[in-house]
NUZATI-663018 format. One record per atom (N, C-alpha, C): x, y, z; residue in one letter. Coordinates in pm, whole numbers, padded with zeros to 5 digits, always signed. Atoms other than C-alpha are relative to their C-alpha. Example, Ala and Ser with C-alpha at 12.3 -4.5 7.8 and 13.67 -1.06 7.14 Angstrom:
2
+00089-00119+00000A;+01230-00450+00780A;+00090+00120+00000A;-00082-00119-00006S;+01367-00106+00714S;-00077+00109+00073S;
REM end
This chain:
265
-00041-00077-00116M;-00054-00762+02089M;-00124+00051+00072M;+00118-00036-00077E;-00300-00689+02368E;-00011+00151+00020E;+00016-00142-00034P;-00451-00343+02430P;+00069+00031+00132P;-00069-00037-00122G;-00250-00159+02691G;+00143-00049+00007G;-00139+00047+00001S;+00082-00317+02589S;+00095+00117+00011S;-00101-00105-00019A;+00388-00119+02687A;+00056+00043-00135A;-00051-00051+00126I;+00526+00106+02413I;+00131-00067-00039I;-00126+00069+00030G;+00860-00076+02441G;-00022-00127-00078G;+00030+00122+00076Q;+00696-00391+02309Q;-00033+00033-00145Q;+00038-00041+00134V;+00551-00208+02012V;+00122+00041-00082V;-00116-00055+00070Q;+00888-00057+01926Q;+00107-00104-00031Q;-00098+00102+00036K;+01071-00388+01893K;+00017-00004-00151K;-00027-00002+00144V;+01238-00401+01554V;-00035-00133-00064V;+00020+00132+00059I;+01224-00776+01492I;-00076-00089+00097I;+00075+00097-00080S;+00975-01032+01615S;+00035-00140-00048S;-00032+00139+00033S;+01062-01401+01626S;-00125-00086+00008S;+00108+00097-00003I;+00824-01686+01554I;+00062-00134+00036I;-00062+00123-00048E;+00908-01998+01749E;-00030-00118-00092E;+00039+00113+00085A;+00716-02236+01522A;-00118+00041-00085A;+00113-00029+00086M;+00484-02213+01226M;-00128-00059+00058M;+00117+00061-00062A;+00253-02438+01423A;-00074+00099+00090A;+00063-00100-00086D;+00191-02149+01664D;-00088+00094-00082D;+00075-00089+00089V;+00079-01927+01377V;-00120-00074-00057V;+00105+00076+00066A;-00123-02197+01205A;-00113-00037+00096A;+00103+00042-00094S;-00304-02315+01517S;-00090+00117+00037S;+00080-00118-00031S;-00417-01961+01593S;-00101+00027-00111S;+00089-00027+00114A;-00561-01922+01243A;-00106-00108-00014A;+00094+00109+00025S;-00720-02264+01214S;-00105-00012+00111S;+00097+00008-00111S;-00886-02240+01555S;-00092+00121+00003S;+00085-00117+00004G;-01035-01902+01469G;+00023+00096+00115G;-00025-00087-00115T;-00874-01735+01769T;+00072+00128-00038T;-00066-00123+00038G;-00696-01469+01569G;+00091-00018-00119G;-00093+00002+00112Y;-00454-01379+01293Y;+00127+00074+00040Y;-00129-00064-00023F;-00089-01284+01298F;+00010+00114-00100F;+00013-00113+00091M;-00094-00931+01155M;+00109+00104+00027M;-00093-00112-00013T;+00127-00629+01096T;-00052+00112-00088T;+00046-00110+00086N;+00103-00295+00918N;+00006-00041-00146N;+00017+00045+00138F;+00010-00320+00553F;+00048+00104-00102F;-00030-00107+00095D;+00072+00017+00387D;+00144+00044+00015D;-00139-00046-00005K;+00425+00124+00293K;+00011+00147+00039K;-00002-00141-00037N;+00328+00487+00355N;-00030+00014+00150N;+00021-00017-00143H;+00358+00595+00717H;-00129+00079+00026H;+00125-00066-00035V;+00030+00699+00878V;+00030+00123+00084V;-00018-00125-00074V;+00028+01061+00993V;-00137+00052+00039V;+00128-00048-00050T;-00260+01179+01212T;+00024+00122+00087T;-00010-00121-00082T;-00300+01529+01352T;-00100-00010+00115T;+00083+00015-00119I;-00434+01509+01708I;-00048+00137+00046I;+00059-00126-00047Q;-00673+01783+01816Q;-00003+00004+00153Q;+00003-00016-00145K;-00649+01918+02169K;-00144+00010+00049K;+00127-00022-00066G;-00938+01916+02410G;-00114-00089-00044G;+00106+00092+00046V;-01129+01625+02256V;-00038-00092+00115V;+00046+00085-00110T;-01342+01437+02506T;-00011-00146-00046T;+00015+00142+00032E;-01375+01059+02527E;-00131-00024-00075E;+00129+00015+00068K;-01741+01096+02420K;+00012+00038-00147K;-00017-00043+00139E;-01638+01284+02104E;+00081-00102-00080E;-00079+00103+00068V;-01383+01017+02021V;-00089-00119-00032V;+00080+00121+00015R;-01631+00736+02072R;-00117+00020-00096R;+00122-00021+00077E;-01935+00892+01905E;+00023+00073-00132E;-00018-00083+00119D;-01797+01139+01650D;+00126-00034-00078D;-00120+00039+00072G;-01471+00975+01552G;+00112+00102+00004G;-00108-00099-00010E;-01258+01268+01657E;+00131-00069+00041E;-00134+00051-00031N;-00883+01196+01670N;+00016-00150-00028N;-00018+00140+00039E;-00927+00856+01509E;+00134-00017-00071E;-00127+00033+00067I;-00601+00694+01397I;-00023-00127-00080I;+00018+00115+00088T;-00617+00460+01099T;+00134-00069-00022T;-00121+00080+00021V;-00356+00184+01087V;-00035-00114-00094V;+00027+00111+00093P;-00378-00033+00771P;+00078-00124+00044P;-00067+00124-00042V;-00303-00392+00869V;-00033-00111-00099V;+00022+00118+00084G;-00273-00719+00684G;+00061-00120+00069G;-00056+00121-00059R;-00200-01077+00770R;+00147-00014-00038R;-00144+00014+00023A;+00173-01141+00803A;+00036-00140-00049A;-00023+00133+00053F;+00131-01497+00681F;-00118-00035-00091F;+00105+00039+00093A;-00076-01672+00418A;-00014-00152-00001A;+00023+00143+00016K;-00232-02012+00369K;+00042-00040-00141K;-00048+00052+00127V;-00066-02212+00091V;-00064-00135-00024V;+00065+00127+00032N;-00251-02491-00084N;+00030-00033-00145N;-00041+00036+00136L;-00095-02656-00389L;-00099-00097-00062L;+00091+00086+00075R;-00334-02803-00644R;+00048-00010-00144R;-00032+00019+00142L;-00268-02947-00990L;-00130-00020-00076L;+00122+00010+00078G;-00539-02899-01249G;-00008-00130-00078G;+00019+00123+00077D;-00686-03187-01444D;+00063+00006-00138D;-00055-00017+00135D;-00539-03041-01764D;+00152+00012-00002D;-00146-00008-00005V;-00175-03056-01649V;+00061-00096-00103V;-00068+00082+00099E;+00050-03184-01928E;+00142-00029+00046E;-00135+00040-00039Y;+00366-03379-01844Y;+00086-00017-00125Y;-00094+00011+00112L;+00670-03363-02071L;+00098-00113+00024L;-00097+00110-00002Q;+00884-03671-02142Q;-00030-00108+00103Q;+00032+00102-00099G;+00704-03880-01882G;-00115+00043+00089G;+00107-00031-00093K;+00470-03871-01585K;+00054+00010+00141K;-00041-00024-00137L;+00510-03741-01229L;-00110-00047+00095L;+00097+00050-00098E;+00339-03922-00940E;+00052+00022+00142E;-00035-00013-00142D;+00340-03917-00558D;+00052+00140+00032D;-00045-00138-00014I;+00365-03538-00556I;-00029+00053+00140I;+00014-00069-00127T;+00423-03361-00225T;+00073+00135-00012T;-00067-00131+00008Y;+00546-03010-00146Y;+00032+00052+00140Y;-00025-00072-00124R;+00688-02786+00124R;+00037+00143-00032R;-00033-00141+00017V;+00743-02414+00172V;+00147+00019+00036V;-00143-00026-00022R;+01108-02308+00138R;+00023+00150+00022R;-00034-00140-00033N;+01274-01988+00260N;-00116+00067+00073N;+00111-00047-00082N;+00994-01945+00512N;+00061+00058+00128N;-00080-00058-00109P;+01152-01696+00760P;-00062-00018+00137P;+00048+00018-00136N;+01128-01741+01134N;-00001+00131+00079N;+00006-00131-00064A;+01124-01366+01204A;-00056+00101-00098A;+00055-00107+00084M;+00965-01047+01074M;+00021+00133+00070M;+00000-00132-00060F;+00981-00674+01126F;-00139+00026+00056F;+00128-00029-00062T;+00707-00574+01369T;-00074+00106-00081T;+00053-00099+00094V;+00653-00266+01153V;+00069-00026-00132V;-00060+00042+00125Q;+00707-00376+00797Q;+00083+00109-00066Q;-00089-00092+00069K;+00987-00218+00598K;-00001-00031-00150K;+00001+00015+00145Y;+01007-00159+00223Y;+00127+00057-00059Y;-00118-00049+00070E;+01304-00122-00008E;-00035+00129-00074E;+00034-00135+00046A;+01322+00243-00118A;-00024+00009-00150A;+00006-00020+00144S;+01380+00214-00494S;-00118-00071-00066S;+00101+00080+00068Y;+01137-00064-00589Y;-00123-00027+00086Y;+00114+00023-00087G;+00907-00080-00289G;-00019-00143+00042G;+00012+00139-00041Y;+00980-00448-00217Y;-00013-00008+00152Y;+00006+00030-00142L;+00876-00576+00120L;+00131-00065+00043L;-00126+00056-00049L;+01189-00649+00321L;-00026-00089+00121L;+00002+00085-00119T;+01243-00924+00575T;+00137+00013+00068T;-00129-00013-00068P;+01520-00940+00837P;+00115-00070-00070P;-00107+00079+00062Y;+01712-01188+00619Y;+00017+00031-00148Y;+00004-00023+00144F;+01659-01031+00276F;+00139+00021-00060F;-00133-00031+00054D;+02020-00915+00233D;+00110-00091+00053D;-00102+00092-00050L;+02195-01205+00404L;+00060-00081-00115L;-00065+00090+00095S;+02447-01407+00204S;+00009-00137+00065S;+00006+00132-00062L;+02354-01763+00299L;+00052-00102-00099L;-00065+00093+00094T;+02575-02029+00145T;-00008-00145+00044T;+00002+00138-00047T;+02534-02339+00361T;-00136-00035+00059T;+00124+00049-00058V;+02246-02551+00480V;-00009+00036+00147V;+00000-00029-00143V;+02349-02497+00841V;-00040+00145+00025V;+00037-00141-00014E;+02327-02119+00800E;-00149+00019-00024E;+00139-00020+00037K;+01990-02137+00630K;-00094-00057+00105K;+00084+00063-00101A;+01852-02367+00899A;-00019+00092+00121A;+00011-00093-00113D;+01913-02088+01153D;-00103+00110-00026D;+00083-00114+00035Y;+01690-01843+00967Y;-00137-00037-00059Y;+00123+00040+00067Y;+01418-02043+00792Y;-00055-00129+00061Y;+00063+00121-00051F;+01169-02309+00897F;+00025-00117-00093F;-00005+00126+00072D;+01236-02667+00787D;+00066+00016-00137D;-00061-00039+00127N;+01481-02555+00524N;+00126-00082-00029N;-00124+00064+00039G;+01752-02736+00330G;-00002-00151+00018G;-00013+00145-00014A;+01869-03096+00315A;+00032-00034+00146A;-00027+00038-00139P;+01903-03292+00640P;+00147+00015+00036P;-00137-00005-00052V;+02215-03218+00842V;-00005-00053+00143V;+00002+00055-00136P;+02307-03404+01164P;-00013+00112+00102P;+00085+00116-00025P;+02123-03421+01392P;-00143+00020-00051P;+00134-00031+00052A;+01829-03290+01184A;-00065-00124-00061A;+00073+00109+00064T;+01560-03519+01051T;-00036+00040-00143T;+00042-00032+00136E;+01422-03539+00697E;-00098+00117+00001E;+00098-00109+00008P;+01240-03219+00597P;-00141-00053-00021P;+00139+00043+00007T;+00863-03242+00617T;-00065+00047-00130T;+00075-00033+00121F;+00669-03257+00290F;-00148-00022+00027F;+00144+00004-00020T;+00293-03206+00267T;-00067-00048-00128T;+00073+00048+00117A;+00050-03382+00035A;-00067+00117-00071A;+00071-00104+00073I;-00095-03167-00243I;-00145-00002+00040I;+00136-00025-00044R;-00442-03028-00173R;-00012+00001+00152R;-00002-00015-00145T;-00339-03002+00192T;+00066+00133+00032T;-00048-00136-00023A;-00290-02650+00326A;+00114+00004+00101A;-00103-00032-00098T;+00017-02519+00503T;+00009+00152+00005T;-00006-00144-00019Y;+00134-02168+00593Y;+00137+00055-00039Y;-00125-00067+00037A;+00396-01921+00473A;+00001+00140+00060A;-00017-00137-00044M;+00528-01605+00629M;+00011+00090-00122M;-00010-00094+00111E;+00516-01292+00411E;+00147+00019-00036E;-00140-00009+00044N;+00840-01315+00214N;+00006-00018-00152N;+00003+00012+00146S;+00747-01285-00154S;+00020+00137-00062S;-00038-00125+00064H;+00854-01023-00403H;-00035-00005-00148H;+00033-00006+00141G;+00764-00904-00752G;+00105-00068-00086G;-00111+00071+00062T;+01107-01025-00863T;+00066-00084+00108T;-00054+00083-00108P;+01199-01322-00640P;+00152+00005+00006P;-00144-00004-00020K;+01548-01315-00493K;+00047-00138+00043K;-00049+00136-00025Y;+01733-01647-00504Y;+00061-00010+00140Y;-00045+00029-00137H;+01805-01791-00155H;-00080+00077+00105H;+00070-00078-00101Q;+01585-01528+00014Q;-00152-00006-00014Q;+00146-00004+00018S;+01233-01524-00139S;-00061-00139+00020S;+00071+00126-00027T;+00977-01790-00047T;-00041-00069-00130T;+00048+00079+00114Y;+00902-02069-00292Y;-00047-00136+00048Y;+00045+00135-00031L;+00742-02412-00301L;+00094-00100-00065L;-00082+00110+00051S;+00959-02721-00341S;-00090-00121-00020S;+00080+00118+00031L;+00775-03003-00518L;+00089-00123-00007L;-00071+00127+00005K;+00887-03361-00476K;-00093-00104-00063K;+00083+00102+00062G;+00766-03647-00692G;+00084-00109-00064G;-00067+00110+00070T;+00852-03973-00865T;-00031+00012-00149T;+00016-00020+00144F;+00912-03926-01238F;+00031-00129-00074F;-00018+00119+00082M;+00875-04204-01492M;+00015+00043-00145M;-00022-00044+00138P;+01036-04113-01829P;-00070-00092-00100P;+00062+00079+00107D;+00852-04223-02143D;+00106-00075-00081D;-00106+00058+00083N;+01180-04292-02324N;+00133+00000+00075N;-00131+00016-00063M;+01499-04427-02164M;+00099-00046-00107M;-00104+00035+00097F;+01827-04462-02354F;+00114-00071+00072F;-00112+00072-00059D;+02123-04695-02298D;+00129+00078-00016D;-00130-00068+00000S;+02494-04613-02279S;+00043+00045-00138S;-00035-00037+00138Y;+02516-04593-02662Y;-00099+00100-00060Y;+00100-00093+00050G;+02216-04360-02692G;-00113-00067-00074G;+00107+00074+00066E;+01984-04634-02818E;-00124-00007+00089E;+00125+00003-00075L;+01618-04627-02714L;-00026-00139+00055L;+00031+00129-00062V;+01528-04903-02466V;-00144-00008+00051V;+00140+00003-00041G;+01170-04802-02378G;-00027+00083+00124G;+00039-00080-00116P;+00981-04644-02086P;+00056-00056+00131P;-00043+00042-00134A;+01087-04653-01723A;-00118-00054+00078A;+00102+00040-00096T;+00896-04825-01448T;+00018+00083+00126T;-00003-00085-00119K;+00813-04649-01126K;+00109-00044+00097K;-00109+00028-00093G;+01113-04625-00895G;+00134-00027-00064G;-00128+00021+00069D;+01381-04675-01162D;+00092+00120+00018D;-00099-00107+00006D;+01702-04475-01132D;+00012+00045-00145D;-00034-00046+00134F;+01777-04257-01433F;+00101+00115+00009F;-00113-00094+00004Y;+02049-04013-01542Y;-00018+00101-00112Y;+00000-00104+00103R;+02082-03687-01733R;+00137+00067-00004R;-00127-00071+00017I;+02384-03500-01871I;-00027+00149+00008I;+00014-00146-00015R;+02417-03139-01762R;+00129+00069-00041R;-00114-00085+00033S;+02649-02888-01925S;+00014+00105+00110S;-00023-00096-00108I;+02795-02695-01632I;+00022+00139-00058I;-00032-00128+00063V;+02917-02423-01867V;-00128+00073-00041V;+00123-00062+00049D;+02572-02360-02016D;-00112-00001+00103D;+00104+00022-00100D;+02374-02463-01706D;-00128-00050-00068D;+00113+00061+00070E;+02150-02673-01932E;+00020-00150-00010E;-00005+00144+00014Y;+02063-03039-01970Y;-00013-00040-00147Y;+00022+00056+00133T;+02091-03246-02286T;-00136-00068-00003T;+00139+00042+00015S;+01771-03398-02422S;-00030-00142+00047S;+00029+00140-00028K;+01810-03773-02350K;+00004-00031+00150K;+00002+00053-00136I;+01736-03959-02027I;+00053-00144-00007I;-00070+00128+00011Y;+01962-04261-01965Y;-00034-00092+00117Y;+00025+00100-00104N;+01916-04584-01771N;+00129-00049+00065N;-00131+00040-00052T;+02288-04608-01687T;+00091+00120+00014T;-00100-00106-00016A;+02575-04395-01564A;+00121-00025-00089A;-00117+00038+00081A;+02822-04576-01793A;-00023+00041-00145A;+00026-00050+00135I;+02770-04356-02099I;+00128-00003-00083I;-00116+00013+00088E;+03004-04428-02388E;+00049+00137-00046E;-00055-00128+00045P;+03242-04147-02496P;-00063+00052-00129P;+00059-00044+00127S;+03092-04141-02847S;-00139+00060+00021S;+00133-00052-00029E;+02740-04090-02708E;+00009+00130+00077E;-00020-00123-00075L;+02866-03826-02466L;+00031+00115-00094L;-00036-00103+00097A;+03019-03634-02755A;-00122+00043-00082A;+00121-00033+00076R;+02693-03655-02953R;-00097+00083+00085R;+00096-00068-00087A;+02484-03545-02656A;+00039+00146+00025A;-00046-00135-00032L;+02700-03237-02594L;+00023+00087-00123L;-00009-00083+00120E;+02697-03117-02954E;-00091+00121+00014E;+00078-00121-00013G;+02580-02758-02961G;+00012+00067+00136G;-00026-00058-00131F;+02685-02702-02599F;+00146+00046+00007F;-00137-00049-00018N;+02997-02522-02478N;+00086-00093+00085N;-00076+00096-00080A;+03099-02816-02259A;+00088-00086-00090A;-00095+00086+00072D;+03398-03026-02367D;-00017-00144+00050D;+00021+00138-00045P;+03318-03403-02358P;+00125-00067+00054P;-00124+00057-00052E;+03685-03468-02279E;+00047+00071+00127E;-00034-00074-00122D;+03689-03228-01984D;-00118-00012+00096D;+00113+00027-00089N;+03471-03358-01702N;-00025+00110+00104N;+00032-00115-00086T;+03491-03024-01521T;-00103+00090-00067T;+00094-00085+00073T;+03262-02875-01787T;-00140-00061-00009T;+00131+00065+00002F;+02976-03126-01755F;-00009-00095+00119F;+00020+00097-00108E;+02826-03365-01502E;-00115-00093-00036E;+00108+00096+00015L;+02607-03672-01492L;-00084+00004+00127L;+00089-00017-00115V;+02308-03618-01264V;-00086-00125+00017V;+00077+00120-00029K;+02151-03922-01099K;-00129+00035+00072K;+00129-00014-00065Y;+01782-03933-01005Y;-00033-00134+00065Y;+00015+00128-00069E;+01776-04209-00747E;-00147-00029+00027E;+00139+00044-00015D;+01448-04403-00741D;-00097+00088-00079D;+00085-00086+00082G;+01320-04151-00996G;-00051+00124+00072G;+00046-00114-00078I;+01281-03880-00728I;+00051+00130-00064I;-00033-00129+00059C;+01274-03527-00873C;-00055+00113+00087C;+00043-00119-00074Y;+01237-03178-00725Y;-00020+00116-00099Y;+00030-00116+00085Y;+01087-02864-00881Y;-00030+00119+00090Y;+00025-00121-00078G;+01062-02504-00760G;-00109+00085-00062G;+00102-00095+00044I;+00760-02275-00784I;+00011+00124+00087I;-00018-00123-00076W;+00829-01916-00680W;-00135+00062+00032W;+00121-00071-00041I;+00561-01729-00487I;+00027+00147-00022I;-00022-00141+00035E;+00533-01380-00634E;-00111+00088+00055E;+00098-00099-00041D;+00361-01070-00506D;-00084+00041-00120D;
REM end
């Protein structure tokens, strides 16, 4: 905001961001940063009467301190050389920022009990992709007439609006969505017999207990799993192998997998 801006502009409750590119280009070109107040405690300054402009300029009389911080951050995903993969290997990894809000409070607000930074959408109940697309940048699966969401190569920086919390809130807090091609070390057939490793781009399947919200241990090369193997796989789970409303078979087409990494304060 430029010096001399009308007080009505300063008092706006919510500011909209048309595109992350606007924020990013300003930062990358060195022309400025998108900033807001930083401290949750309101600044109170007692103004002395009769102070001259010279006293303000030279002696610091009637100075007002406003703590500020950047309202967005640069995100750069890197995987260390010591990363260990479980049950296979992940390649062609890309990522994108999810729940990246397209608006902010001009003067930041904090939740009273825990001191969490609040965003305009923090308490919204968002249940559909269409709803979420109205509030967040490049969010959710494609819906007509939207195009495929944009993923960024690892070790390539992107930007995120301030929307992280000590305890992330599902659907509202910002996180990174990783996309990659997974190649299992051990694939099993419909009878649960080991058939060997997958090749890159192979479809594979996993059994998920809906009741427990957990996956069984084996990775299959077919969706036609025999009832006897299904019963063995679900041993120890609360799902009923004869009730297909309690479990599901999840397909990973072309071996594509997604993972979430929450960004915490």
